[in-house]
N, CA, C and O of each residue as an XYZ file, in Angstrom:
928
protein
N       0.945     -1.244     -0.040
C       0.110      0.011      0.044
C       0.887      1.212     -0.012
O       2.037      1.190      0.427
N       0.362      2.337     -0.536
C       1.102      3.627     -0.658
C       0.907      4.562      0.519
O       1.619      5.558      0.643
N      -0.042      4.258      1.379
C      -0.453      5.111      2.362
C       0.582      5.218      3.532
O       0.716      6.233      4.217
N       1.277      4.101      3.684
C       2.300      3.918      4.839
C       3.383      4.932      4.661
O       3.550      5.738      5.576
N       4.101      4.991      3.654
C       5.220      5.919      3.494
C       5.010      7.377      3.651
O       5.922      8.179      3.852
N       3.709      7.682      3.545
C       3.225      9.079      3.528
C       3.275      9.665      4.922
O       3.545     10.838      5.180
N       2.949      8.602      5.892
C       2.800      9.162      7.239
C       3.916      9.617      7.889
O       3.774     10.565      8.661
N       5.208      9.035      7.701
C       6.411      9.776      8.331
C       6.615     11.101      7.743
O       6.977     12.066      8.417
N       6.381     11.148      6.468
C       6.607     12.419      5.805
C       5.575     13.506      6.208
O       5.953     14.677      6.258
N       4.354     13.195      6.482
C       3.410     14.066      7.085
C       3.823     14.482      8.343
O       3.733     15.685      8.589
N       4.306     13.643      9.284
C       4.635     13.846     10.590
C       5.862     14.941     10.656
O       5.904     15.861     11.473
N       6.862     14.674      9.635
C       7.958     15.547      9.552
C       7.572     16.988      9.116
O       8.180     17.965      9.553
N       6.577     17.084      8.272
C       6.088     18.370      7.831
C       5.476     19.091      8.964
O       5.832     20.239      9.231
N       4.571     18.470      9.641
C       3.884     19.026     10.780
C       4.919     19.565     11.789
O       4.824     20.698     12.261
N       6.043     18.595     12.142
C       6.916     19.135     13.102
C       7.629     20.251     12.681
O       7.867     21.130     13.511
N       8.048     20.378     11.424
C       8.761     21.567     10.853
C       7.997     22.784     10.981
O       8.507     23.830     11.382
N       6.731     22.665     10.637
C       5.738     23.788     10.740
C       5.705     24.299     12.319
O       5.792     25.485     12.637
N       5.580     23.328     13.140
C       5.370     23.681     14.547
C       6.785     24.509     14.989
O       6.769     25.523     15.686
N       7.869     23.951     14.509
C       9.090     24.565     14.833
C       9.228     25.923     14.418
O       9.662     26.797     15.168
N       8.837     26.139     13.131
C       8.860     27.392     12.466
C       7.994     28.534     13.212
O       8.397     29.687     13.366
N       6.698     28.026     13.670
C       5.720     28.929     14.279
C       6.504     29.246     15.746
O       6.536     30.401     16.170
N       7.071     28.243     16.413
C       7.680     28.623     17.685
C       8.915     29.595     17.533
O       9.176     30.470     18.359
N       9.631     29.353     16.415
C      10.810     30.068     16.118
C      10.384     31.547     15.790
O      11.084     32.480     16.182
N       9.275     31.748     15.095
C       8.864     33.100     14.722
C       8.316     33.681     15.921
O       8.474     34.896     16.032
N       7.601     32.972     17.001
C       7.000     33.593     18.042
C       8.055     34.046     18.993
O       7.847     35.049     19.676
N       9.328     33.289     19.100
C      10.360     33.689     20.017
C      11.006     35.017     19.626
O      11.588     35.692     20.476
N      10.910     35.401     18.349
C      11.508     36.499     17.862
C      10.613     37.675     17.627
O      11.028     38.633     16.975
N       9.401     37.648     18.128
C       8.329     38.677     17.997
C       8.732     39.703     19.156
O       8.990     39.357     20.308
N       8.747     40.855     18.739
C       9.010     42.067     19.662
C       8.132     42.056     20.839
O       6.911     41.963     20.709
N       8.714     42.148     21.997
C       7.846     42.424     23.152
C       7.196     43.662     23.169
O       7.781     44.686     22.815
N       5.820     43.652     23.621
C       5.136     44.886     23.659
C       5.311     45.437     25.015
O       5.039     44.750     25.999
N       5.764     46.676     25.118
C       6.073     47.417     26.433
C       4.779     48.351     26.648
O       4.413     49.158     25.793
N       4.204     48.181     27.732
C       3.048     48.935     28.093
C       3.425     50.409     28.403
O       2.552     51.262     28.239
N       4.656     50.775     28.839
C       5.008     52.092     29.284
C       5.240     52.866     27.944
O       5.215     54.097     27.938
N       5.435     52.233     26.961
C       5.637     52.916     25.650
C       4.335     53.590     25.134
O       4.370     54.460     24.263
N       3.188     53.152     25.706
C       1.887     53.681     25.205
C       1.111     54.156     26.402
O      -0.107     53.980     26.431
N       1.740     54.745     27.389
C       1.185     55.386     28.502
C       0.216     56.486     28.075
O      -0.913     56.613     28.549
N       0.782     57.310     27.089
C       0.070     58.347     26.546
C       0.102     58.385     24.994
O       0.936     57.737     24.363
N      -0.775     59.116     24.440
C      -0.881     58.967     22.923
C       0.371     59.541     22.267
O       1.235     60.112     22.933
N       0.450     59.377     20.959
C       1.600     60.062     20.162
C       2.789     59.066     20.025
O       2.886     57.982     20.599
N       3.655     59.619     19.179
C       4.860     58.695     18.836
C       6.113     59.610     19.249
O       6.029     60.812     19.498
N       7.144     58.939     19.277
C       8.500     59.572     19.513
C       8.742     60.540     18.281
O       8.695     60.146     17.115
N       8.999     61.812     18.649
C       9.246     62.698     17.486
C      10.700     63.223     17.352
O      11.412     63.517     18.312
N      11.049     63.302     16.078
C      12.355     63.838     15.845
C      12.573     65.323     16.209
O      11.700     66.161     15.981
N      13.694     65.613     16.752
C      13.972     66.986     17.189
C      13.930     67.020     18.691
O      14.479     67.953     19.278
N      13.309     66.054     19.360
C      13.156     65.995     20.749
C      14.480     65.317     21.347
O      15.176     64.623     20.605
N      14.807     65.507     22.613
C      16.006     64.927     23.163
C      16.068     63.435     22.913
O      17.088     62.931     22.443
N      14.974     62.702     23.225
C      14.852     61.291     23.311
C      14.905     60.791     21.663
O      15.507     59.799     21.251
N      14.225     61.612     20.965
C      14.200     61.289     19.429
C      15.599     61.505     18.798
O      16.077     60.677     18.023
N      16.221     62.612     19.143
C      17.620     62.754     18.598
C      18.589     61.603     19.080
O      19.417     61.143     18.294
N      18.487     61.169     20.300
C      19.276     60.149     20.874
C      18.875     58.807     20.212
O      19.738     57.950     20.025
N      17.723     58.624     19.892
C      17.315     57.367     19.197
C      17.994     57.443     17.710
O      18.548     56.456     17.225
N      17.920     58.474     17.148
C      18.448     58.506     15.746
C      19.910     58.256     15.772
O      20.376     57.510     14.912
N      20.742     58.834     16.724
C      22.084     58.573     16.893
C      22.460     57.270     17.263
O      23.521     56.780     16.877
N      21.652     56.666     17.996
C      21.814     55.185     18.494
C      21.392     54.116     17.572
O      21.579     52.924     17.818
N      20.786     54.586     16.443
C      20.167     53.654     15.536
C      19.166     52.697     16.172
O      19.129     51.491     15.928
N      18.295     53.391     17.074
C      17.270     52.741     17.640
C      15.900     52.639     16.674
O      15.833     53.130     15.547
N      14.927     51.976     17.278
C      13.699     51.893     16.641
C      12.534     52.449     17.454
O      12.337     52.098     18.617
N      11.808     53.281     16.840
C      10.842     54.036     17.732
C       9.568     53.040     17.919
O       9.243     52.280     17.007
N       8.947     53.084     19.016
C       7.854     52.256     19.377
C       7.009     53.038     20.321
O       7.262     53.020     21.526
N       6.043     53.707     19.844
C       5.176     54.672     20.683
C       6.137     55.637     21.220
O       6.896     56.226     20.449
N       6.163     55.844     22.481
C       6.941     56.884     23.117
C       8.339     56.388     23.471
O       9.087     57.123     24.115
N       8.733     55.151     23.072
C       9.976     54.552     23.361
C      11.016     54.608     22.150
O      10.686     54.819     20.983
N      12.413     54.372     22.627
C      13.350     53.986     21.633
C      13.839     52.638     21.980
O      14.357     52.478     23.084
N      13.724     51.599     21.112
C      14.067     50.341     21.361
C      15.461     50.033     20.788
O      15.750     50.401     19.650
N      16.354     49.341     21.587
C      17.581     48.949     21.108
C      17.476     47.848     20.090
O      16.646     46.963     20.300
N      18.175     47.805     19.081
C      18.056     46.839     17.985
C      19.275     45.926     17.761
O      19.235     44.979     16.976
N      20.338     46.246     18.472
C      21.607     45.624     18.275
C      22.219     45.109     19.689
O      21.854     45.608     20.754
N      23.109     44.147     19.615
C      23.810     43.756     20.826
C      23.086     42.982     21.896
O      21.970     42.523     21.650
N      23.616     42.823     22.984
C      23.121     42.034     24.041
C      21.792     42.704     24.623
O      20.918     42.049     25.191
N      21.740     44.064     24.418
C      20.523     44.660     24.985
C      19.468     44.871     23.861
O      18.636     45.772     23.971
N      19.494     44.081     22.829
C      18.466     44.277     21.731
C      17.138     43.940     22.306
O      16.996     42.958     23.034
N      16.075     44.812     21.963
C      14.744     44.613     22.274
C      14.514     45.040     23.582
O      13.604     44.500     24.212
N      15.246     46.001     24.143
C      15.102     46.738     25.452
C      14.999     48.210     25.154
O      15.467     48.767     24.161
N      14.328     48.771     26.139
C      14.015     50.201     25.987
C      15.408     51.093     26.455
O      15.959     50.964     27.548
N      15.773     51.882     25.534
C      16.986     52.640     25.841
C      16.661     54.096     25.923
O      17.514     54.893     26.313
N      15.429     54.487     25.561
C      15.034     55.871     25.570
C      13.499     55.973     25.829
O      12.700     55.238     25.248
N      13.143     56.890     26.701
C      11.627     56.936     27.048
C      11.273     58.435     26.988
O      11.953     59.244     27.620
N      10.258     58.804     26.268
C       9.715     60.237     26.229
C       8.313     60.201     26.729
O       7.376     59.911     25.985
N       8.169     60.493     27.977
C       6.735     60.737     28.489
C       6.376     62.196     28.861
O       5.545     62.475     29.725
N       7.100     63.144     28.106
C       6.940     64.557     28.270
C       5.447     64.953     27.892
O       4.821     64.216     27.130
N       4.940     65.956     28.343
C       3.652     66.422     28.063
C       2.576     65.363     28.020
O       1.808     65.310     27.059
N       2.501     64.564     28.976
C       1.521     63.394     29.031
C       0.413     63.614     30.071
O      -0.492     62.794     30.219
N       0.505     64.679     30.747
C      -0.587     65.112     31.809
C      -0.421     64.061     32.924
O      -1.415     63.619     33.500
N       0.739     63.686     33.211
C       0.999     62.795     34.243
C       0.992     63.450     35.657
O       1.538     64.540     35.822
N       0.381     62.795     36.668
C       0.364     63.371     37.988
C       1.223     62.625     38.917
O       1.495     63.103     40.018
N       1.666     61.479     38.538
C       2.429     60.682     39.322
C       3.224     59.747     38.399
O       2.848     59.451     37.264
N       4.435     59.274     39.018
C       5.365     58.388     38.286
C       5.483     57.123     38.926
O       5.863     57.065     40.096
N       5.151     55.953     38.178
C       5.277     54.753     38.846
C       5.316     53.658     37.600
O       4.961     53.987     36.468
N       5.741     52.440     37.893
C       5.718     51.458     36.883
C       6.566     51.573     35.717
O       6.200     51.082     34.649
N       7.741     52.221     35.840
C       8.713     52.351     34.873
C       9.803     51.296     34.742
O      10.833     51.476     34.092
N       9.485     50.107     35.449
C      10.440     48.958     35.442
C      10.713     48.457     34.050
O      11.783     47.895     33.818
N       9.870     48.615     33.173
C      10.074     48.087     31.829
C      11.276     48.867     31.161
O      11.938     48.387     30.240
N      11.470     49.967     31.647
C      12.537     51.035     30.975
C      13.759     51.013     31.895
O      14.523     51.978     31.882
N      13.983     49.969     32.690
C      15.228     50.070     33.599
C      16.566     49.997     32.797
O      17.656     50.187     33.337
N      16.435     49.753     31.680
C      17.818     49.822     30.797
C      17.914     51.055     30.021
O      18.761     51.161     29.133
N      17.058     52.039     30.316
C      16.952     53.370     29.384
C      18.257     54.184     29.873
O      18.709     54.179     31.018
N      18.730     54.837     28.837
C      19.745     55.657     29.111
C      19.364     57.199     29.178
O      20.069     58.058     29.709
N      18.159     57.414     28.566
C      17.742     58.805     28.612
C      16.022     58.752     28.854
O      15.309     58.008     28.181
N      15.573     59.521     29.755
C      14.132     59.597     30.130
C      13.748     61.014     30.214
O      14.453     61.815     30.828
N      12.591     61.377     29.584
C      12.013     62.715     29.563
C      10.649     62.717     30.189
O       9.685     62.213     29.613
N      10.566     63.301     31.405
C       9.286     63.494     32.075
C       8.884     64.936     32.334
O       8.069     65.204     33.216
N       9.457     65.881     31.560
C       9.115     67.216     31.541
C       7.833     67.498     31.145
O       7.169     66.643     30.560
N       7.392     68.614     31.394
C       6.047     69.202     30.937
C       4.832     68.412     31.377
O       3.851     68.291     30.644
N       4.918     67.834     32.682
C       3.877     67.136     33.339
C       3.618     67.836     34.650
O       4.454     68.576     35.168
N       2.496     67.593     35.141
C       2.122     68.116     36.436
C       2.376     67.194     37.647
O       1.538     66.973     38.521
N       3.477     66.738     37.610
C       3.919     65.678     38.734
C       3.966     66.477     40.126
O       4.531     67.548     40.346
N       3.360     65.822     40.847
C       3.371     66.354     42.384
C       4.633     66.065     42.988
O       5.275     66.963     43.534
N       5.066     64.816     42.933
C       6.362     64.342     43.500
C       6.450     62.859     42.981
O       5.563     62.305     42.332
N       7.639     62.297     43.355
C       7.734     60.924     43.071
C       8.830     60.358     44.077
O       9.631     61.132     44.601
N       8.849     59.064     44.323
C       9.490     58.390     45.297
C      10.788     57.987     44.388
O      10.697     57.631     43.213
N      12.014     58.101     45.121
C      13.294     57.743     44.380
C      13.506     56.449     44.012
O      14.362     56.153     43.178
N      12.667     55.485     44.666
C      12.680     54.055     44.321
C      12.194     53.892     43.051
O      12.526     52.856     42.474
N      11.420     54.743     42.426
C      11.000     54.600     40.966
C      12.307     54.323     40.160
O      12.226     53.490     39.257
N      13.325     54.843     40.358
C      14.501     54.695     39.393
C      15.450     53.800     40.063
O      16.601     53.799     39.628
N      15.143     53.006     41.092
C      16.048     51.925     41.681
C      16.334     50.843     40.471
O      15.410     50.394     39.794
N      17.610     50.498     40.287
C      17.841     49.559     39.279
C      18.107     50.209     37.997
O      18.522     49.506     37.076
N      17.913     51.533     37.809
C      18.233     52.194     36.553
C      19.649     52.570     36.479
O      20.010     53.735     36.647
N      20.501     51.558     36.219
C      21.976     51.780     36.483
C      22.547     52.552     35.274
O      23.538     53.272     35.400
N      21.862     52.378     34.024
C      22.328     52.871     32.877
C      21.796     54.392     32.570
O      22.194     55.045     31.606
N      20.989     54.788     33.378
C      20.331     56.121     33.155
C      21.359     57.268     33.192
O      22.013     57.444     34.220
N      21.516     58.002     32.186
C      22.425     59.127     32.100
C      21.912     60.417     31.904
O      22.584     61.432     32.083
N      20.681     60.409     31.522
C      20.035     61.779     31.200
C      18.612     61.670     31.547
O      17.863     60.858     31.005
N      18.221     62.565     32.529
C      16.851     62.622     32.934
C      16.259     64.014     33.072
O      16.793     64.903     33.736
N      15.045     64.153     32.354
C      14.532     65.548     32.357
C      13.252     65.624     33.197
O      12.336     64.840     32.949
N      13.147     66.514     34.160
C      11.953     66.549     34.966
C      11.374     67.964     34.999
O      12.030     68.896     34.535
N      10.145     68.155     35.541
C       9.665     69.406     35.832
C      10.497     70.150     36.696
O      11.133     69.549     37.562
N      10.591     71.559     36.563
C      11.601     72.287     37.366
C      11.451     72.217     38.929
O      12.405     72.335     39.699
N      10.171     72.015     39.305
C      10.054     72.093     40.712
C      10.493     70.635     41.364
O      10.447     70.526     42.589
N      10.826     69.760     40.729
C      11.201     68.434     41.224
C      12.806     68.397     41.373
O      13.539     69.029     40.611
N      13.244     67.651     42.354
C      14.679     67.422     42.415
C      15.009     66.105     41.793
O      14.166     65.213     41.689
N      16.232     65.991     41.382
C      16.815     64.824     40.843
C      16.786     63.601     41.804
O      17.069     63.735     42.994
N      16.485     62.572     41.334
C      16.480     61.195     42.313
C      17.838     61.012     42.878
O      18.846     61.076     42.175
N      17.857     60.784     44.151
C      19.196     60.592     44.899
C      19.746     61.917     45.252
O      20.741     61.916     45.977
N      19.248     63.080     44.845
C      19.802     64.273     45.256
C      20.929     64.670     44.219
O      21.304     63.846     43.385
N      21.440     65.885     44.277
C      22.289     66.590     43.372
C      23.619     65.651     43.374
O      24.292     65.531     42.351
N      23.949     65.002     44.577
C      25.219     64.326     44.752
C      25.265     63.047     43.933
O      26.315     62.416     43.812
N      24.117     62.665     43.369
C      23.951     61.414     42.543
C      24.235     61.711     41.078
O      24.226     60.788     40.264
N      24.483     62.949     40.715
C      24.627     63.290     39.379
C      25.697     64.226     39.168
O      25.920     65.137     39.965
N      26.477     64.000     37.948
C      27.642     64.867     37.582
C      27.146     66.390     37.306
O      27.934     67.322     37.467
N      25.903     66.589     36.913
C      25.556     67.837     36.561
C      23.958     68.049     36.782
O      23.137     67.292     36.265
N      23.636     69.044     37.518
C      22.224     69.328     37.643
C      21.811     70.689     37.195
O      22.301     71.626     37.825
N      21.066     70.936     36.303
C      20.867     72.219     35.744
C      19.388     72.570     35.429
O      18.662     71.715     34.922
N      18.981     73.676     35.690
C      17.660     74.298     35.422
C      17.845     75.003     34.103
O      18.693     75.881     33.943
N      16.973     74.561     33.112
C      16.937     75.078     31.844
C      15.393     75.419     31.484
O      14.660     74.541     31.028
N      14.965     76.670     31.703
C      13.572     77.107     31.481
C      12.696     76.355     32.501
O      12.944     76.552     33.690
N      11.677     75.499     32.159
C      10.891     74.889     33.001
C      11.295     73.417     33.223
O      10.531     72.619     33.765
N      12.497     73.099     32.794
C      13.045     71.764     32.944
C      14.317     71.571     33.779
O      15.317     72.276     33.641
N      14.206     70.573     34.648
C      15.452     70.329     35.558
C      16.227     69.229     34.818
O      15.607     68.201     34.548
N      17.485     69.331     34.470
C      18.286     68.379     33.878
C      19.050     67.696     34.880
O      19.607     68.346     35.765
N      19.145     66.229     34.817
C      20.006     65.601     35.615
C      20.886     64.748     34.731
O      20.364     63.837     34.088
N      22.099     64.963     34.658
C      23.060     64.454     33.704
C      24.175     63.723     34.280
O      24.778     64.241     35.220
N      24.520     62.606     33.844
C      25.689     61.889     34.295
C      25.500     61.184     35.618
O      26.054     61.623     36.626
N      24.769     60.151     35.649
C      24.598     59.504     36.976
C      25.942     58.938     37.549
O      26.722     58.251     36.890
N      26.123     59.312     38.871
C      27.300     58.966     39.508
C      27.132     57.436     40.156
O      26.052     56.988     40.543
N      28.197     56.836     40.194
C      28.231     55.438     40.943
C      28.024     55.722     42.428
O      28.700     56.547     43.043
N      27.116     55.040     42.928
C      26.824     55.183     44.473
C      28.032     54.613     45.242
O      28.152     54.933     46.425
N      28.914     53.818     44.686
C      29.903     53.105     45.303
C      31.213     53.975     45.048
O      31.232     54.787     44.123
N      32.215     53.803     45.818
C      33.450     54.467     45.563
C      34.321     53.798     44.435
O      33.899     52.756     43.934
N      35.416     54.296     44.043
C      36.214     53.856     42.928
C      36.736     52.344     43.111
O      36.925     51.612     42.139
N      36.940     51.962     44.371
C      37.361     50.660     44.538
C      36.277     49.686     44.565
O      36.579     48.494     44.625
N      35.062     50.039     44.530
C      33.847     49.034     44.650
C      33.735     48.646     45.945
O      33.096     47.602     46.078
N      34.200     49.209     47.087
C      33.983     48.636     48.417
C      33.299     49.836     49.187
O      33.552     51.008     48.909
N      32.478     49.481     50.107
C      31.946     50.547     51.030
C      31.961     49.767     52.364
O      30.943     49.211     52.776
N      33.093     49.738     53.005
C      33.235     48.902     54.219
C      32.364     49.318     55.362
O      32.138     48.555     56.302
N      31.833     50.633     55.275
C      30.953     51.124     56.395
C      29.565     50.676     56.203
O      28.753     50.861     57.109
N      29.188     50.048     54.998
C      27.789     49.648     54.762
C      27.767     48.061     54.419
O      26.882     47.318     54.845
N      28.769     47.657     53.656
C      28.832     46.353     53.116
C      29.624     45.490     54.105
O      30.543     46.012     54.735
N      29.318     44.199     54.273
C      30.042     43.248     55.065
C      31.506     43.082     54.548
O      31.854     43.480     53.436
N      32.301     42.490     55.399
C      33.720     42.335     55.068
C      33.922     41.596     53.714
O      34.829     41.962     52.967
N      33.105     40.572     53.380
C      33.323     39.856     52.301
C      32.299     40.227     51.239
O      32.013     39.404     50.369
N      31.719     41.465     51.272
C      30.843     41.929     50.211
C      31.374     43.102     49.408
O      32.131     43.938     49.901
N      30.940     43.133     48.130
C      31.156     44.292     47.300
C      30.068     45.145     47.029
O      28.959     44.636     46.868
N      30.237     46.550     46.941
C      29.285     47.400     46.669
C      29.049     47.419     45.280
O      29.998     47.441     44.497
N      27.682     47.411     44.831
C      27.338     47.505     43.425
C      26.223     48.531     43.243
O      25.184     48.492     43.901
N      26.509     49.510     42.256
C      25.436     50.610     41.987
C      24.075     49.887     41.696
O      23.999     48.808     41.108
N      23.005     50.609     42.177
C      21.785     50.164     41.815
C      20.767     51.357     41.439
O      19.593     51.369     41.810
N      21.278     52.201     40.776
C      20.452     53.345     40.460
C      20.854     54.601     41.135
O      21.708     54.562     42.020
N      20.296     55.709     40.778
C      20.770     56.936     41.471
C      20.474     57.056     42.960
O      19.323     57.112     43.393
N      21.558     57.094     43.719
C      21.325     57.162     45.118
C      21.279     55.767     45.779
O      21.265     55.717     47.008
N      21.253     54.655     45.067
C      21.055     53.363     45.579
C      22.295     52.468     45.399
O      23.028     52.662     44.429
N      22.533     51.600     46.196
C      23.535     50.463     45.952
C      23.194     49.282     46.575
O      22.352     49.329     47.472
N      23.764     48.081     46.219
C      23.401     46.767     46.997
C      24.807     46.176     47.203
O      25.796     46.464     46.529
N      24.757     45.320     48.216
C      26.006     44.505     48.629
C      25.904     43.155     47.971
O      24.880     42.480     48.079
N      27.009     42.736     47.256
C      27.089     41.355     46.771
C      28.287     40.728     47.224
O      29.386     41.282     47.223
N      28.035     39.432     47.657
C      29.056     38.626     48.149
C      30.113     38.369     47.053
O      29.856     38.324     45.850
N      31.437     38.192     47.655
C      32.568     37.871     46.819
C      32.309     36.420     46.124
O      31.327     35.727     46.390
N      33.210     36.099     45.302
C      33.012     34.963     44.538
C      33.015     33.633     45.500
O      32.404     32.623     45.152
N      33.637     33.690     46.550
C      33.890     32.462     47.408
C      33.135     32.673     48.722
O      33.452     32.015     49.713
N      32.208     33.517     48.756
C      31.350     33.712     50.046
C      29.858     33.720     49.677
O      29.536     33.956     48.512
N      29.007     33.491     50.543
C      27.577     33.489     50.343
C      26.816     33.539     51.712
O      27.487     33.466     52.741
N      25.620     33.646     51.773
C      24.871     33.480     52.935
C      24.657     34.922     53.638
O      24.927     35.999     53.106
N      24.177     34.761     54.796
C      23.862     36.107     55.676
C      25.263     36.874     55.841
O      26.296     36.351     56.258
N      25.130     38.027     55.494
C      26.282     38.903     55.597
C      27.674     38.355     55.085
O      28.780     38.652     55.537
N      27.361     37.423     53.962
C      28.444     36.830     53.208
C      29.465     36.150     54.245
O      30.670     36.225     54.005
N      29.061     35.567     55.257
C      29.790     34.979     56.203
C      30.255     33.484     55.854
O      31.268     33.007     56.366
N      29.535     32.847     55.044
C      29.694     31.472     54.657
C      30.718     31.457     53.462
O      30.571     32.212     52.501
N      31.728     30.596     53.557
C      32.752     30.395     52.580
C      32.492     29.303     51.781
O      31.906     28.326     52.247
N      32.921     29.358     50.431
C      32.682     28.208     49.532
C      31.472     28.536     48.551
O      30.724     29.492     48.752
N      31.346     27.699     47.517
C      30.287     27.951     46.559
C      28.930     27.630     47.270
O      28.925     26.807     48.185
N      27.722     28.287     46.856
C      26.620     28.063     47.358
C      26.107     26.773     46.790
O      26.139     26.478     45.596
N      25.542     25.896     47.946
C      25.226     24.416     47.648
C      23.867     24.413     46.903
O      22.829     24.036     47.447
N      23.938     24.865     45.599
C      22.648     24.726     44.916
C      22.036     23.447     44.798
O      20.847     23.303     45.080
N      22.819     22.413     44.367
C      22.280     21.084     44.218
C      21.628     20.557     45.514
O      20.513     20.043     45.431
N      22.213     20.646     46.631
C      21.745     20.245     47.925
C      20.355     20.995     48.332
O      19.444     20.451     48.956
N      20.356     22.214     47.911
C      19.056     23.034     48.279
C      17.930     22.599     47.345
O      16.783     22.499     47.781
N      18.256     22.314     45.954
C      17.202     21.997     45.154
C      16.782     20.618     45.468
O      15.601     20.298     45.336
N      17.690     19.767     45.884
C      17.236     18.370     46.274
C      16.367     18.390     47.481
O      15.417     17.608     47.526
N      16.619     19.274     48.542
C      15.732     19.323     49.648
C      14.426     19.910     49.214
O      13.407     19.319     49.572
N      14.315     21.024     48.471
C      13.083     21.511     48.003
C      12.375     20.401     47.211
O      11.197     20.138     47.455
N      13.012     19.799     46.344
C      12.296     18.667     45.402
C      11.693     17.654     46.316
O      10.538     17.254     46.167
N      12.526     17.225     47.308
C      12.086     16.102     48.178
C      10.733     16.656     48.886
O       9.675     16.029     48.832
N      10.878     17.867     49.538
C       9.824     18.338     50.225
C       8.561     18.539     49.433
O       7.455     18.416     49.960
N       8.729     18.855     48.135
C       7.653     18.996     47.240
C       6.891     17.673     47.101
O       5.682     17.547     47.296
N       7.720     16.724     46.748
C       7.075     15.317     46.518
C       6.518     14.858     47.774
O       5.471     14.215     47.719
N       7.076     15.097     48.942
C       6.468     14.555     50.264
C       5.061     15.198     50.316
O       4.077     14.501     50.560
N       4.966     16.528     50.086
C       3.687     17.249     50.385
C       2.767     16.726     49.310
O       1.612     16.510     49.676
N       3.043     16.506     48.165
C       2.214     16.084     47.097
C       1.650     14.581     47.424
O       0.504     14.236     47.139
N       2.503     13.831     47.988
C       2.067     12.464     48.464
C       1.033     12.557     49.622
O       0.025     11.851     49.640
N       1.324     13.436     50.557
C       0.354     13.542     51.686
C      -0.963     14.146     51.217
O      -2.016     13.764     51.727
N      -0.943     15.009     50.334
C      -2.160     15.578     49.794
C      -2.914     14.588     49.024
O      -4.143     14.549     49.087
N      -2.215     13.767     48.283
C      -2.925     12.709     47.424
C      -3.488     11.660     48.357
O      -4.559     11.152     48.025
N      -2.947     11.293     49.408
C      -3.379     10.251     50.284
C      -4.581     10.803     51.089
O      -5.548     10.092     51.363
N      -4.477     12.134     51.464
C      -5.613     12.644     52.296
C      -6.826     12.797     51.277
O      -7.954     12.521     51.684
N      -6.645     13.206     50.029
C      -7.859     13.345     49.283
C      -8.460     11.921     48.847
O      -9.664     11.795     48.620
N      -7.659     10.982     48.754
C      -8.221      9.629     48.506
C      -9.026      9.130     49.710
O     -10.085      8.530     49.521
N      -8.545      9.364     50.967
C      -9.313      8.946     52.150
C     -10.582      9.713     52.252
O     -11.547      9.176     52.797
N     -10.677     10.983     51.755
C     -11.855     11.777     51.768
C     -12.791     11.276     50.816
O     -14.003     11.268     51.029
N     -12.215     10.824     49.687
C     -13.047     10.296     48.491
C     -13.829      8.956     48.975
O     -15.024      8.739     48.773
N     -13.003      8.177     49.593
C     -13.525      6.798     50.041
C     -14.651      6.954     51.180
O     -15.637      6.218     51.219
N     -14.419      7.927     52.053
C     -15.341      8.117     53.039
C     -16.689      8.635     52.496
O     -17.742      8.369     53.075
N     -16.637      9.401     51.341
C     -17.859      9.838     50.808
C     -18.487      8.686     49.987
O     -19.570      8.848     49.424
């Protein structure tokens, strides 16, 4: 019969089609909500627009998206100027941004933690009545220009050697975590509370314990449910 040999071929074709669909889906660009907080698109001639052109980025709503390198498909520029914003929150999608414009908004105030983790931010534009996150000491240059406050050149919250012995433990290193923020990371051979434990973190042992505990709980739940079912 001739039907037999066709089945393997059909299976292969279906498998290839599924792989192509998955491959295409994996490369679809992520949709960032922060890029569409307000109407309009990124405009040429603006600070973020000019930065995007120089950086060979791609405009998506009010964002400039990186198209090359390890940071591809991440937001490197965000222009939310003149968006009638009253408060600033939920900017985590733009944590890799190098320039952000929040000017011409009726912002009452914002918490500095909004920019925690924004280690690459170098240019921030705010309404004049607001101060730069982390204070003036967190920036190389703070300038008032018309109705805009410019915060340029984010400073590393750690000193030049990377250590802050008065805040980080003995076996910890200071790592910048946004304007005015830092975090302590254990050195290569230390881990645990205050980096006091020496040696590699026992990942295999921890996963083994967690896996065993999960299986045990699942068995107990299964036995309990079966007893309830039999009693009914």
